[in-house]
VOPAGU-2260 file (C-alpha; in pm, 1 decimal, decimal comma):
REM VOPAGU-2260
SITE   aa  ch    i         X         Y         Z
SITE  MET   A    0   -2420,8    2241,7    5151,7
SITE  THR   A    1   -2751,2    2092,6    4971,3
SITE  VAL   A    2   -2704,7    1962,2    4630,4
SITE  ALA   A    3   -3020,4    1939,8    4406,7
SITE  ILE   A    4   -3022,9    1599,6    4251,9
SITE  LYS   A    5   -3305,3    1477,0    4013,2
SITE  ILE   A    6   -3334,0    1124,6    3887,9
SITE  LYS   A    7   -3588,8    1026,6    3632,2
SITE  CYS   A    8   -3617,5     705,2    3466,4
SITE  LEU   A    9   -3740,8     795,6    3063,3
SITE  PRO   A   10   -3968,0     508,1    2923,6
SITE  GLU   A   11   -3800,8     303,1    2649,1
SITE  PRO   A   12   -3911,8     445,0    2309,7
SITE  THR   A   13   -4103,8     247,5    2053,7
SITE  VAL   A   14   -4026,0     195,8    1713,0
SITE  GLN   A   15   -4264,8     151,9    1415,7
SITE  PHE   A   16   -4307,8    -226,4    1193,6
SITE  ASN   A   17   -4571,6    -276,7     943,5
SITE  ASN   A   18   -4964,1    -181,2    1010,6
SITE  GLY   A   19   -4873,5      70,8    1267,8
SITE  HIS   A   20   -4791,0    -174,6    1551,2
SITE  GLU   A   21   -4522,5     -42,4    1799,8
SITE  ASP   A   22   -4242,5    -230,6    1998,3
SITE  VAL   A   23   -3901,6    -158,6    2193,8
SITE  ASP   A   24   -3726,5    -487,2    2067,8
SITE  PRO   A   25   -3677,2    -490,4    1678,4
SITE  ARG   A   26   -3630,0    -909,9    1671,7
SITE  ARG   A   27   -3935,4    -981,5    1806,6
SITE  ALA   A   28   -4138,4    -733,7    1652,8
SITE  LEU   A   29   -4006,8    -809,9    1304,6
SITE  VAL   A   30   -4099,2   -1146,9    1347,6
SITE  ALA   A   31   -4440,5   -1077,7    1462,8
SITE  HIS   A   32   -4547,1    -796,3    1266,1
SITE  GLY   A   33   -4317,7    -763,2     985,3
SITE  PRO   A   34   -4104,3    -443,5     853,2
SITE  VAL   A   35   -4255,3     -99,3     852,7
SITE  ASP   A   36   -4258,6    -126,3     451,6
SITE  ASN   A   37   -4411,0    -457,9     490,8
SITE  ARG   A   38   -4435,6    -572,0      88,6
SITE  GLY   A   39   -4319,0    -869,4      77,8
SITE  ARG   A   40   -3967,5    -809,5    -126,2
SITE  HIS   A   41   -3779,4   -1009,3    -341,5
SITE  PHE   A   42   -3415,3    -852,5    -394,0
SITE  ARG   A   43   -3159,6    -939,8    -659,8
SITE  LEU   A   44   -2803,2    -950,0    -490,5
SITE  GLY   A   45   -2466,5    -923,3    -702,9
SITE  LEU   A   46   -2172,6   -1114,2    -531,9
SITE  ILE   A   47   -1790,8   -1028,1    -553,3
SITE  GLY   A   48   -1515,2   -1230,8    -451,0
SITE  LEU   A   49   -1257,5   -1489,9    -462,8
SITE  ALA   A   50   -1371,4   -1851,3    -583,3
SITE  SER   A   51   -1384,1   -1976,8    -270,5
SITE  ASP   A   52   -1483,8   -1696,2     -98,3
SITE  VAL   A   53   -1790,3   -1673,4    -341,8
SITE  ALA   A   54   -1889,2   -2050,5    -301,4
SITE  ALA   A   55   -1905,8   -1998,3      57,4
SITE  ALA   A   56   -2110,8   -1652,4      15,9
SITE  ARG   A   57   -2344,4   -1838,9    -192,6
SITE  ARG   A   58   -2402,2   -2103,4      48,6
SITE  TRP   A   59   -2442,0   -1860,1     356,3
SITE  ILE   A   60   -2712,6   -1636,2     158,8
SITE  GLY   A   61   -2855,4   -1957,3      21,7
SITE  ASP   A   62   -2926,7   -2046,5     369,0
SITE  ILE   A   63   -3029,9   -1738,6     521,0
SITE  ASP   A   64   -3405,9   -1871,9     506,7
SITE  LEU   A   65   -3342,4   -2141,7     732,4
SITE  PHE   A   66   -3395,7   -2168,4    1106,8
SITE  ARG   A   67   -3097,6   -2095,0    1331,5
SITE  PRO   A   68   -3119,2   -2142,0    1733,5
SITE  ALA   A   69   -2977,9   -1863,0    1900,7
SITE  LYS   A   70   -2671,6   -2054,8    2123,3
SITE  GLU   A   71   -2583,6   -1729,0    2345,3
SITE  LYS   A   72   -2742,6   -1761,2    2715,1
SITE  ASN   A   73   -2999,9   -1495,1    2713,5
SITE  ALA   A   74   -3290,3   -1574,8    2513,2
SITE  ARG   A   75   -3448,4   -1264,9    2578,4
SITE  ARG   A   76   -3173,2   -1058,5    2411,8
SITE  TYR   A   77   -3081,4   -1309,9    2159,4
SITE  ARG   A   78   -3340,2   -1447,0    1995,1
SITE  ASP   A   79   -3363,2   -1767,4    1741,7
SITE  TRP   A   80   -3331,8   -1682,1    1339,8
SITE  PRO   A   81   -3652,0   -1757,2    1184,0
SITE  GLY   A   82   -3547,3   -1750,7     853,3
SITE  ALA   A   83   -3535,4   -1405,9     627,1
SITE  GLU   A   84   -3881,3   -1490,3     476,0
SITE  ARG   A   85   -4042,2   -1497,6     834,9
SITE  ALA   A   86   -3831,6   -1215,8    1007,4
SITE  LEU   A   87   -3823,0    -973,2     719,4
SITE  LYS   A   88   -4086,1   -1111,8     487,8
SITE  ALA   A   89   -3854,2   -1065,4     222,8
SITE  LYS   A   90   -3624,8   -1287,2     -37,0
SITE  PHE   A   91   -3241,0   -1224,0    -117,8
SITE  GLU   A   92   -3147,3   -1403,5    -408,0
SITE  ILE   A   93   -2804,4   -1424,5    -591,1
SITE  ASP   A   94   -2869,8   -1286,2    -960,0
SITE  ASP   A   95   -2586,7   -1511,4   -1174,4
SITE  ASN   A   96   -2585,9   -1197,6   -1395,4
SITE  PHE   A   97   -2432,5   -1009,1   -1128,6
SITE  VAL   A   98   -2167,4   -1254,1   -1003,8
SITE  ARG   A   99   -1796,5   -1152,3   -1050,9
SITE  VAL   A  100   -1532,3   -1418,2    -929,2
SITE  LEU   A  101   -1191,7   -1271,5    -945,8
SITE  ASP   A  102    -840,0   -1384,2   -1002,7
SITE  ASP   A  103    -691,0   -1622,2    -717,5
SITE  ASN   A  104    -371,4   -1590,0    -853,0
SITE  ALA   A  105    -331,1   -1261,3    -876,0
SITE  TYR   A  106    -467,3   -1193,4    -547,5
SITE  ASP   A  107    -209,0   -1433,4    -426,2
SITE  ARG   A  108      86,5   -1281,1    -631,4
SITE  LEU   A  109      13,7    -950,0    -430,8
SITE  PHE   A  110      -8,0   -1095,3    -109,1
SITE  ARG   A  111     304,2   -1298,5     -90,4
SITE  THR   A  112     534,6   -1012,9      55,3
SITE  PRO   A  113     401,3    -715,1     302,3
SITE  VAL   A  114     153,3    -540,9      91,0
SITE  GLY   A  115     315,8    -167,8     -10,2
SITE  ALA   A  116     120,4     126,0    -115,1
SITE  GLU   A  117     157,1      33,9    -503,1
SITE  ALA   A  118       0,1    -323,8    -417,1
SITE  PHE   A  119    -272,1    -178,2    -193,6
SITE  GLU   A  120    -383,5      49,7    -478,6
SITE  THR   A  121    -383,3    -288,8    -694,8
SITE  LEU   A  122    -562,3    -455,2    -488,8
SITE  VAL   A  123    -858,3    -199,9    -452,1
SITE  GLU   A  124    -886,0    -150,9    -833,2
SITE  MET   A  125    -931,8    -536,8    -853,1
SITE  PHE   A  126   -1251,3    -533,5    -650,7
SITE  GLU   A  127   -1365,6    -174,6    -787,4
SITE  GLY   A  128   -1343,1    -293,0   -1134,4
SITE  PRO   A  129   -1612,8    -546,0   -1141,6
SITE  MET   A  130   -1812,7    -388,3    -923,8
SITE  VAL   A  131   -1852,0     -89,8   -1143,9
SITE  THR   A  132   -1966,1    -327,8   -1426,4
SITE  MET   A  133   -2315,0    -344,1   -1209,1
SITE  PHE   A  134   -2365,5      21,4   -1229,0
SITE  GLY   A  135   -2589,5      28,2   -1524,4
SITE  ASP   A  136   -2982,1       3,3   -1598,1
SITE  ALA   A  137   -2973,1    -351,6   -1528,3
SITE  ARG   A  138   -2853,2    -329,8   -1159,5
SITE  PRO   A  139   -2862,4    -543,5    -840,9
SITE  ASP   A  140   -3038,8    -427,1    -519,3
SITE  CYS   A  141   -2708,4    -456,8    -342,6
SITE  ILE   A  142   -2378,2    -607,2    -379,4
SITE  VAL   A  143   -2246,9    -854,9    -130,1
SITE  VAL   A  144   -1851,8    -824,5    -139,4
SITE  CYS   A  145   -1714,4   -1121,4       7,1
SITE  ILE   A  146   -1340,0   -1060,7     143,0
SITE  PRO   A  147   -1086,2   -1272,4     367,1
SITE  ASP   A  148   -1009,4   -1164,2     691,1
SITE  GLU   A  149    -652,7   -1083,4     609,0
SITE  LEU   A  150    -789,4    -864,0     332,7
SITE  GLY   A  151   -1057,6    -674,1     578,2
SITE  ASP   A  152    -752,5    -626,2     842,6
SITE  LEU   A  153    -513,9    -460,7     579,5
SITE  ARG   A  154    -367,9    -142,1     606,2
SITE  VAL   A  155     -68,0      32,6     475,1
SITE  GLU   A  156      76,8     403,9     579,6
SITE  ASN   A  157     -45,2     661,1     311,3
SITE  PRO   A  158     200,2     703,2      76,8
SITE  GLY   A  159       8,8    1079,7      -3,8
SITE  LEU   A  160     135,1    1236,7     291,4
SITE  SER   A  161     457,7    1451,5     312,1
SITE  PRO   A  162     714,1    1389,3     577,9
SITE  ARG   A  163     572,7    1729,5     709,4
SITE  GLU   A  164     229,3    1650,6     688,9
SITE  ARG   A  165     312,1    1293,9     860,6
SITE  ARG   A  166     478,6    1473,4    1164,6
SITE  ALA   A  167     170,8    1710,8    1206,1
SITE  LEU   A  168     -44,4    1411,7    1239,7
SITE  GLN   A  169     172,3    1267,8    1458,8
SITE  ILE   A  170     176,0    1541,1    1682,1
SITE  LEU   A  171    -266,3    1573,1    1669,2
SITE  LYS   A  172    -247,7    1179,1    1727,1
SITE  ARG   A  173     -49,3    1242,5    2084,6
SITE  GLU   A  174    -269,7    1515,7    2145,8
SITE  GLU   A  175    -601,9    1329,1    2054,0
SITE  GLU   A  176    -496,9    1033,1    2270,9
SITE  SER   A  177    -409,7    1255,2    2548,3
SITE  ALA   A  178    -731,2    1457,6    2559,5
SITE  GLN   A  179    -912,2    1098,3    2537,4
SITE  PHE   A  180    -770,6    1045,2    2902,3
SITE  ASP   A  181    -889,0    1406,3    3059,8
SITE  LEU   A  182   -1153,7    1155,9    3159,2
SITE  PHE   A  183   -1011,4     964,3    3466,7
SITE  ALA   A  184    -959,1     596,7    3373,3
SITE  PRO   A  185   -1164,5     578,7    3065,9
SITE  SER   A  186   -1304,3     229,4    2947,1
SITE  GLU   A  187   -1266,3      71,7    2667,0
SITE  GLU   A  188   -1631,6     175,8    2564,5
SITE  ASP   A  189   -1565,8     553,5    2661,7
SITE  LEU   A  190   -1277,5     517,9    2432,2
SITE  ALA   A  191   -1464,0     338,4    2154,5
SITE  GLU   A  192   -1721,2     646,8    2200,6
SITE  ALA   A  193   -1452,0     897,8    2104,8
SITE  GLU   A  194   -1331,4     729,9    1814,9
SITE  ALA   A  195   -1703,7     696,0    1702,3
SITE  LEU   A  196   -1752,8    1025,5    1648,7
SITE  ARG   A  197   -1474,2    1181,2    1453,1
SITE  THR   A  198   -1222,4    1026,6    1209,7
SITE  SER   A  199    -877,9    1063,0    1392,0
SITE  ALA   A  200    -528,4    1173,7    1285,4
SITE  GLU   A  201    -439,4     798,6    1224,8
SITE  ASP   A  202    -723,7     756,8     979,2
SITE  LEU   A  203    -491,5     979,3     776,8
SITE  LEU   A  204    -185,9     851,5     872,4
SITE  PHE   A  205    -302,8     493,2     738,7
SITE  ARG   A  206    -534,9     370,4     446,8
SITE  THR   A  207    -773,8      29,9     529,3
SITE  PHE   A  208    -888,5    -161,8     262,3
SITE  TYR   A  209   -1236,6    -185,4     408,1
SITE  ARG   A  210   -1270,0     192,5     383,9
SITE  ALA   A  211   -1091,6     242,0      48,8
SITE  LEU   A  212   -1322,0     -19,5     -94,1
SITE  LYS   A  213   -1633,8     171,8      44,9
SITE  SER   A  214   -1532,7     515,8     -83,3
SITE  ARG   A  215   -1472,4     370,1    -446,0
SITE  VAL   A  216   -1881,6     363,8    -443,9
SITE  HIS   A  217   -1899,7     742,5    -393,3
SITE  LYS   A  218   -1733,4     816,5    -711,3
SITE  TYR   A  219   -2014,6     708,7    -928,7
SITE  ASP   A  220   -2357,0     882,1    -948,3
SITE  ASN   A  221   -2552,7     573,6   -1064,0
SITE  ALA   A  222   -2393,5     361,7    -773,6
SITE  VAL   A  223   -2533,7      41,9    -571,7
SITE  PRO   A  224   -2498,7      -9,6    -184,1
SITE  ILE   A  225   -2239,8    -277,0     -80,1
SITE  GLN   A  226   -2247,0    -472,7     191,3
SITE  VAL   A  227   -1891,3    -637,7     333,5
SITE  LEU   A  228   -1935,1    -980,9     422,7
SITE  ARG   A  229   -1600,2   -1105,8     586,0
SITE  ARG   A  230   -1488,3   -1488,8     526,7
SITE  GLY   A  231   -1466,7   -1521,1     935,1
SITE  THR   A  232   -1838,2   -1407,1     979,7
SITE  ILE   A  233   -1961,7   -1709,0     767,4
SITE  GLU   A  234   -1695,6   -1943,9     933,5
SITE  ARG   A  235   -1695,9   -1851,3    1297,3
SITE  ASP   A  236   -1790,2   -2131,6    1537,1
SITE  ASP   A  237   -2117,5   -2101,7    1709,7
SITE  ASN   A  238   -1881,2   -2106,3    2072,7
SITE  THR   A  239   -1713,6   -1780,3    1960,1
SITE  GLY   A  240   -1888,2   -1426,3    1972,5
SITE  GLN   A  241   -2182,0   -1418,4    1814,9
SITE  SER   A  242   -2414,0   -1746,8    1684,1
SITE  GLN   A  243   -2510,6   -1779,0    1360,4
SITE  ALA   A  244   -2849,5   -1707,5    1459,0
SITE  THR   A  245   -2737,4   -1354,8    1561,6
SITE  ARG   A  246   -2515,3   -1271,8    1248,2
SITE  ASN   A  247   -2779,1   -1362,6    1043,6
SITE  TRP   A  248   -3020,1   -1152,1    1198,2
SITE  ASN   A  249   -2776,5    -815,5    1189,6
SITE  PHE   A  250   -2657,9    -927,0     826,7
SITE  THR   A  251   -3015,0    -962,4     686,4
SITE  THR   A  252   -3114,8    -634,1     842,1
SITE  ALA   A  253   -2853,0    -415,1     710,4
SITE  LEU   A  254   -2862,8    -596,8     395,3
SITE  TYR   A  255   -3234,3    -524,8     356,8
SITE  TYR   A  256   -3219,0    -165,2     455,3
SITE  LYS   A  257   -2887,1    -130,4     181,9
SITE  ALA   A  258   -3096,7    -291,7     -73,3
SITE  GLY   A  259   -3384,8     -41,8     -40,8
SITE  GLY   A  260   -3640,0    -154,5     227,7
SITE  LEU   A  261   -3718,7      -6,0     547,4
SITE  PRO   A  262   -3709,7    -218,4     877,0
SITE  TRP   A  263   -3874,4     -14,3    1111,3
SITE  ARG   A  264   -3910,1     386,3    1163,9
SITE  PRO   A  265   -3908,8     606,5    1495,6
SITE  SER   A  266   -4252,5     621,5    1639,1
SITE  GLY   A  267   -4386,1     954,7    1783,2
SITE  LEU   A  268   -4130,0    1218,3    1641,4
SITE  PRO   A  269   -4354,0    1523,8    1545,7
SITE  GLU   A  270   -4385,4    1582,0    1191,7
SITE  GLY   A  271   -4157,2    1795,4    1032,1
SITE  VAL   A  272   -3917,2    1826,8    1270,3
SITE  CYS   A  273   -3541,3    1781,2    1127,6
SITE  PHE   A  274   -3255,2    1629,0    1333,8
SITE  VAL   A  275   -2890,5    1738,0    1229,4
SITE  GLY   A  276   -2570,7    1593,0    1382,4
SITE  VAL   A  277   -2261,0    1790,5    1296,4
SITE  SER   A  278   -1922,4    1677,0    1300,0
SITE  PHE   A  279   -1576,2    1716,0    1218,8
SITE  HIS   A  280   -1301,7    1504,9    1021,7
SITE  HIS   A  281    -938,3    1528,5     948,0
SITE  LEU   A  282    -891,7    1586,0     588,8
SITE  LYS   A  283    -603,6    1652,1     352,0
SITE  LYS   A  284    -686,6    1893,0      63,9
SITE  ARG   A  285    -526,7    1791,0    -290,4
SITE  GLY   A  286    -242,1    2134,0    -220,5
SITE  GLY   A  287     -98,1    1936,6      85,3
SITE  HIS   A  288    -283,7    2153,6     379,0
SITE  LEU   A  289    -435,3    1943,0     665,7
SITE  VAL   A  290    -788,8    2098,0     731,0
SITE  TYR   A  291   -1117,6    1957,1     916,0
SITE  ALA   A  292   -1414,9    1892,2     694,9
SITE  SER   A  293   -1739,8    1995,3     857,0
SITE  VAL   A  294   -2029,3    1708,0     796,9
SITE  ALA   A  295   -2414,2    1749,7     874,6
SITE  GLN   A  296   -2578,4    1429,7     907,3
SITE  ALA   A  297   -2971,1    1471,5     864,1
SITE  PHE   A  298   -3258,3    1247,1    1030,5
SITE  SER   A  299   -3646,8    1312,3     999,9
SITE  SER   A  300   -3911,7    1052,1    1017,8
SITE  ASP   A  301   -4056,3    1262,8     677,6
SITE  HIS   A  302   -3757,2    1120,8     430,7
SITE  GLU   A  303   -3467,4     927,1     394,6
SITE  PRO   A  304   -3142,6     998,8     588,0
SITE  PHE   A  305   -2915,0    1207,9     415,9
SITE  CYS   A  306   -2541,1    1401,1     487,0
SITE  LEU   A  307   -2426,9    1699,0     378,6
SITE  LYS   A  308   -2043,5    1804,1     357,4
SITE  GLY   A  309   -1982,4    2155,8     500,5
SITE  ALA   A  310   -1698,4    2414,1     462,8
SITE  HIS   A  311   -1328,0    2301,1     501,1
SITE  ILE   A  312   -1165,3    2451,1     843,1
SITE  ASP   A  313    -800,2    2521,0     935,4
SITE  HIS   A  314    -642,7    2334,0    1202,3
SITE  GLN   A  315    -570,7    2625,6    1399,7
SITE  GLN   A  316    -950,0    2731,0    1379,1
SITE  ARG   A  317   -1024,8    2532,5    1741,0
SITE  ILE   A  318   -1120,2    2624,7    2088,8
SITE  ASP   A  319   -1006,2    2355,8    2359,7
SITE  ARG   A  320    -879,7    2142,1    2099,6
SITE  GLN   A  321   -1252,9    2133,1    1955,2
SITE  PRO   A  322   -1280,5    2240,5    1575,8
SITE  TYR   A  323   -1579,2    2504,2    1520,4
SITE  LEU   A  324   -1758,5    2663,6    1258,7
SITE  ASN   A  325   -1720,9    3052,2    1260,5
SITE  GLU   A  326   -2058,3    3246,8    1190,1
SITE  SER   A  327   -2041,7    3243,7     792,9
SITE  GLN   A  328   -1979,2    2847,9     791,8
SITE  ALA   A  329   -2228,8    2754,2    1032,4
SITE  TYR   A  330   -2499,2    2977,3     842,7
SITE  SER   A  331   -2397,6    2814,8     502,3
SITE  LEU   A  332   -2434,4    2447,6     641,8
SITE  MET   A  333   -2724,7    2535,0     780,8
SITE  LYS   A  334   -2883,7    2710,0     466,9
SITE  ASP   A  335   -2779,8    2323,2     291,0
SITE  VAL   A  336   -2925,4    2141,2     507,8
SITE  MET   A  337   -3279,6    2345,2     509,4
SITE  GLU   A  338   -3241,2    2304,9     104,7
SITE  GLY   A  339   -3170,8    1929,8     111,4
SITE  TYR   A  340   -3465,4    1903,8     353,0
SITE  ARG   A  341   -3720,2    2089,3     113,2
SITE  LEU   A  342   -3570,5    1878,5    -189,1
SITE  ARG   A  343   -3669,1    1583,1     -55,2
SITE  THR   A  344   -4036,4    1652,9     118,1
SITE  GLY   A  345   -4127,9    1976,6    -112,8
SITE  LEU   A  346   -4137,1    2201,3     252,0
SITE  LEU   A  347   -3911,2    2349,8     511,9
SITE  PRO   A  348   -3883,4    2173,0     815,8
SITE  LYS   A  349   -4101,1    2312,7    1114,9
SITE  ARG   A  350   -3855,5    2273,1    1399,3
SITE  ILE   A  351   -3461,1    2191,2    1354,7
SITE  VAL   A  352   -3267,7    2030,2    1642,3
SITE  VAL   A  353   -2878,8    2042,5    1579,7
SITE  HIS   A  354   -2669,5    1769,7    1774,1
SITE  LYS   A  355   -2270,7    1866,0    1818,3
SITE  THR   A  356   -2039,1    1701,8    2066,7
SITE  SER   A  357   -1884,1    1997,4    2173,7
SITE  MET   A  358   -2022,5    2311,0    2323,1
SITE  TYR   A  359   -2150,3    2593,9    2083,3
SITE  GLN   A  360   -1935,4    2891,1    2024,7
SITE  PRO   A  361   -2123,0    3206,1    2006,8
SITE  GLU   A  362   -2028,6    3193,0    1607,5
SITE  GLU   A  363   -2167,8    2889,1    1551,5
SITE  GLU   A  364   -2482,5    3000,1    1743,0
SITE  LYS   A  365   -2519,2    3315,1    1570,5
SITE  GLY   A  366   -2481,6    3160,1    1220,5
SITE  PHE   A  367   -2750,2    2892,1    1298,8
SITE  ARG   A  368   -2970,8    3102,1    1402,2
SITE  ARG   A  369   -2914,4    3364,8    1149,2
SITE  ALA   A  370   -2973,0    3121,3     892,2
SITE  VAL   A  371   -3313,7    2957,9    1009,7
SITE  LYS   A  372   -3464,3    3342,5    1103,7
SITE  GLY   A  373   -3761,0    3368,2     937,9
SITE  SER   A  374   -3788,1    3016,3     745,2
SITE  VAL   A  375   -3807,9    2797,6    1064,5
SITE  PRO   A  376   -4017,6    2878,3    1361,2
SITE  GLY   A  377   -3793,3    2643,8    1600,3
SITE  CYS   A  378   -3433,7    2559,4    1619,7
SITE  ASP   A  379   -3276,6    2379,0    1903,2
SITE  LEU   A  380   -2873,0    2364,1    1946,9
SITE  VAL   A  381   -2816,8    2085,6    2173,1
SITE  TRP   A  382   -2463,3    1944,9    2248,5
SITE  LEU   A  383   -2341,3    1589,7    2371,3
SITE  ARG   A  384   -2044,7    1482,0    2514,2
SITE  GLN   A  385   -1852,1    1246,0    2705,6
SITE  THR   A  386   -1832,9    1257,1    3091,1
SITE  PRO   A  387   -1638,0    1116,6    3383,3
SITE  PHE   A  388   -1991,5    1117,1    3582,6
SITE  ARG   A  389   -2080,4     768,5    3692,4
SITE  LEU   A  390   -2412,2     701,5    3894,9
SITE  VAL   A  391   -2417,8     376,3    4123,6
SITE  ARG   A  392   -2731,7     217,3    4200,3
SITE  LYS   A  393   -2817,5      28,5    4532,5
SITE  GLY   A  394   -2851,4    -311,4    4456,8
SITE  ALA   A  395   -2722,6    -537,7    4187,5
SITE  GLU   A  396   -2858,2    -356,7    3880,4
SITE  GLU   A  397   -2632,0     -99,4    3690,4
SITE  PRO   A  398   -2854,5     248,0    3599,5
SITE  TRP   A  399   -3097,3     171,0    3359,2
SITE  ARG   A  400   -3098,1     276,2    3003,2
SITE  GLY   A  401   -3299,1     567,8    2989,1
SITE  THR   A  402   -3162,7     724,7    3338,7
SITE  LEU   A  403   -3187,1    1118,6    3322,0
SITE  CYS   A  404   -2989,6    1255,1    3609,6
SITE  GLN   A  405   -2991,8    1638,7    3677,4
SITE  ILE   A  406   -2743,3    1821,4    3925,2
SITE  GLU   A  407   -2707,4    2165,9    3964,7
SITE  GLY   A  408   -2849,1    2263,9    3629,7
SITE  GLU   A  409   -2635,3    1958,7    3470,4
SITE  SER   A  410   -2791,1    1690,4    3285,2
SITE  PHE   A  411   -2698,2    1302,9    3244,3
SITE  LEU   A  412   -2857,4    1080,0    3009,2
SITE  PHE   A  413   -2778,5     674,8    3030,2
SITE  THR   A  414   -2798,5     602,5    2678,2
SITE  SER   A  415   -2624,2     242,2    2776,0
SITE  GLY   A  416   -2721,7      67,6    3095,4
SITE  TYR   A  417   -2942,6    -163,2    3235,8
SITE  VAL   A  418   -3207,5    -314,3    2964,6
SITE  PRO   A  419   -3498,8    -449,3    3168,1
SITE  TRP   A  420   -3679,6    -640,8    2861,0
SITE  TRP   A  421   -3352,9    -806,4    2822,1
SITE  GLU   A  422   -3301,1    -839,2    3179,4
SITE  GLU   A  423   -2938,3    -752,6    3113,9
SITE  PHE   A  424   -2646,3    -455,7    3135,5
SITE  PRO   A  425   -2506,1    -557,2    2763,2
SITE  GLY   A  426   -2139,3    -386,7    2860,1
SITE  ALA   A  427   -1821,0    -495,1    3085,7
SITE  HIS   A  428   -1802,6    -178,6    3324,6
SITE  ILE   A  429   -2008,7      63,8    3530,0
SITE  PRO   A  430   -2206,3     226,0    3174,7
SITE  SER   A  431   -2139,8     623,2    3163,1
SITE  PRO   A  432   -2373,5     835,3    3048,2
SITE  ILE   A  433   -2360,4    1107,0    2795,8
SITE  GLN   A  434   -2392,8    1514,7    2906,1
SITE  ILE   A  435   -2633,5    1703,3    2746,6
SITE  GLY   A  436   -2682,9    2058,9    2732,9
SITE  SER   A  437   -2800,6    2335,4    2490,5
SITE  ALA   A  438   -2720,5    2662,9    2366,7
SITE  GLY   A  439   -3031,3    2881,7    2444,0
SITE  GLU   A  440   -3352,7    2776,1    2618,6
SITE  THR   A  441   -3480,4    2442,3    2575,6
SITE  ASP   A  442   -3633,2    2145,2    2735,6
SITE  ILE   A  443   -3359,3    1935,6    2848,7
SITE  GLU   A  444   -3573,1    1635,0    2895,2
SITE  ALA   A  445   -3777,1    1661,4    2586,5
SITE  ARG   A  446   -3445,2    1672,7    2400,5
SITE  ALA   A  447   -3318,8    1338,3    2621,9
SITE  ARG   A  448   -3631,8    1163,1    2468,9
SITE  GLU   A  449   -3566,2    1251,9    2151,7
SITE  ILE   A  450   -3193,9    1144,9    2159,6
SITE  LEU   A  451   -3292,3     802,5    2341,8
SITE  LEU   A  452   -3554,8     711,8    2047,2
SITE  LEU   A  453   -3269,9     837,8    1789,5
SITE  SER   A  454   -3043,9     569,8    1946,6
SITE  LYS   A  455   -3251,9     285,5    1827,2
SITE  MET   A  456   -3253,7     421,1    1458,9
SITE  ASN   A  457   -2902,9     196,4    1338,0
SITE  TRP   A  458   -3040,3     -54,5    1083,3
SITE  ASN   A  459   -2690,7    -187,6    1063,1
SITE  SER   A  460   -2801,4    -404,8    1340,4
SITE  SER   A  461   -3104,4    -571,4    1460,4
SITE  ASP   A  462   -3039,0    -488,3    1864,5
SITE  GLY   A  463   -3263,6    -192,5    1871,6
SITE  ILE   A  464   -3006,5     -13,4    2086,7
SITE  THR   A  465   -2694,8     234,1    2016,6
SITE  ARG   A  466   -2523,2     477,9    2229,3
SITE  LEU   A  467   -2509,4     739,6    1998,3
SITE  PRO   A  468   -2819,1     887,0    1827,3
SITE  VAL   A  469   -2801,8     836,5    1453,2
SITE  THR   A  470   -2724,7    1177,3    1384,1
SITE  LEU   A  471   -2370,7    1127,7    1517,3
SITE  LEU   A  472   -2359,1     749,4    1495,1
SITE  PHE   A  473   -2222,6     695,5    1175,2
SITE  ALA   A  474   -2015,4    1032,6    1156,2
SITE  LYS   A  475   -1708,5     814,8    1176,6
SITE  ARG   A  476   -1790,8     633,6     871,4
SITE  VAL   A  477   -1887,4     942,2     665,7
SITE  GLY   A  478   -1547,2    1109,0     818,1
SITE  GLU   A  479   -1320,3     783,9     665,2
SITE  ILE   A  480   -1466,8     781,9     352,6
SITE  MET   A  481   -1375,4    1164,6     322,2
SITE  THR   A  482   -1046,1    1078,1     374,1
SITE  GLU   A  483   -1046,1     869,2      32,8
SITE  LEU   A  484   -1212,6    1116,9    -142,0
SITE  SER   A  485   -1022,4    1382,8    -392,7
SITE  ASP   A  486   -1135,1    1746,5    -347,4
SITE  ASN   A  487   -1423,1    1767,4    -598,4
SITE  VAL   A  488   -1593,5    1458,7    -481,0
SITE  ALA   A  489   -1851,6    1473,2    -202,5
SITE  PRO   A  490   -1946,0    1154,9      -7,8
SITE  ASN   A  491   -2275,0     974,8    -143,8
SITE  PRO   A  492   -2559,4    1166,2      45,0
SITE  SER   A  493   -2777,4     834,0     155,2
SITE  PHE   A  494   -2715,9     673,8     437,3
SITE  ARG   A  495   -2755,1     320,0     273,7
SITE  PHE   A  496   -2375,3     393,0     137,7
SITE  HIS   A  497   -2258,9     456,6     456,1
SITE  THR   A  498   -2392,3     217,9     712,0
């Protein structure tokens, strides 16, 4: 028996910086050319925290313009931090008018005993109240919330669940854990990816302080994005985990984006193409019914990324343990995406590419295609999913990032793998690819090139590499926000509130 195998290494996509300069490495290019919206920007920051945390954050941000050497071994991957003005052509300044120091005694009283549901809610409100005072006409560009590590790790049982709902979620949790192990010997990276794609039952069983605080911002129409800074990030020793240079790179790049800047944009994407990620998340409606919420995350080089909340889906609406949209729900979600794009650009897209983490059901395909018919000339329905497939190269190197392997009509793309410009594989296990397929005819290699480029659009880090495309990258974070929101509150559509 002959098996047809085709292996092709796709070139690493470049992203664009100031004056049209392109590079594969954001850290190198930002220093050489500046961010794509290079304006010499001056950002005003708000700051919230306990007295000692505010003092530590002031020092941290005050020193962000200082040079810091990278202490990691690989100088190609981990670059020295040259200071914010050299790296991003930006100045970050804490405005004293937007500094809020919290009551240490009140905080200590809440942490004297194991934190229960009531104390948890009081802690969230302790930070929310001062935060809201900055949502006026005079406002900072971004609010830095500095928290102790104990608060960042805090989680409590969700008191809003009835015993019946809790039992149902525990059954779902066991089912999800079983589904993860359908892959043989899943690695930590495999499990992390599975969790990254959608909220799990455990996200409803427990509430975390970080998620609860982030969700509070979404209740307000005039909100300001927040950047959470853990005290451990400030005080971590250079020999433990990331060096301060790398922490500065990642923190400041995220801060630049949240404050209204744009570090880089994709290069080579056709004009008028809208990429959409469709994901599903556990949700509890006010009436006590457990449902899935459908969400669309839209990305295009023509406008700011945005997300939209779609229909609620009953937990019984599943095939092979995967939720799906019926024809009407798929139609409505696609229409909402098209209208969101039109509102932001003045035109309808020329083509829509949908990314989904499970195969399309006939009802979904019919609804999506009916929605675009007569309005959008092209529509590609692409699915991406985990796979137990592995590819081992002869020699010492792992498969390169960008390797596309096609076997008997099935396609596997390595968005993780050996990175040649780093001369390193940034992982502990044999890299696993993403399997790619489509509902209907499409050019799989062209779709793989798009996915590879969209995996460089994470402005929450300066690495310039992620395993998932941006259409699905923040899916879990959007879902987590929705677990904290009431039925009549939709998450803020801007990605700046989800990164």
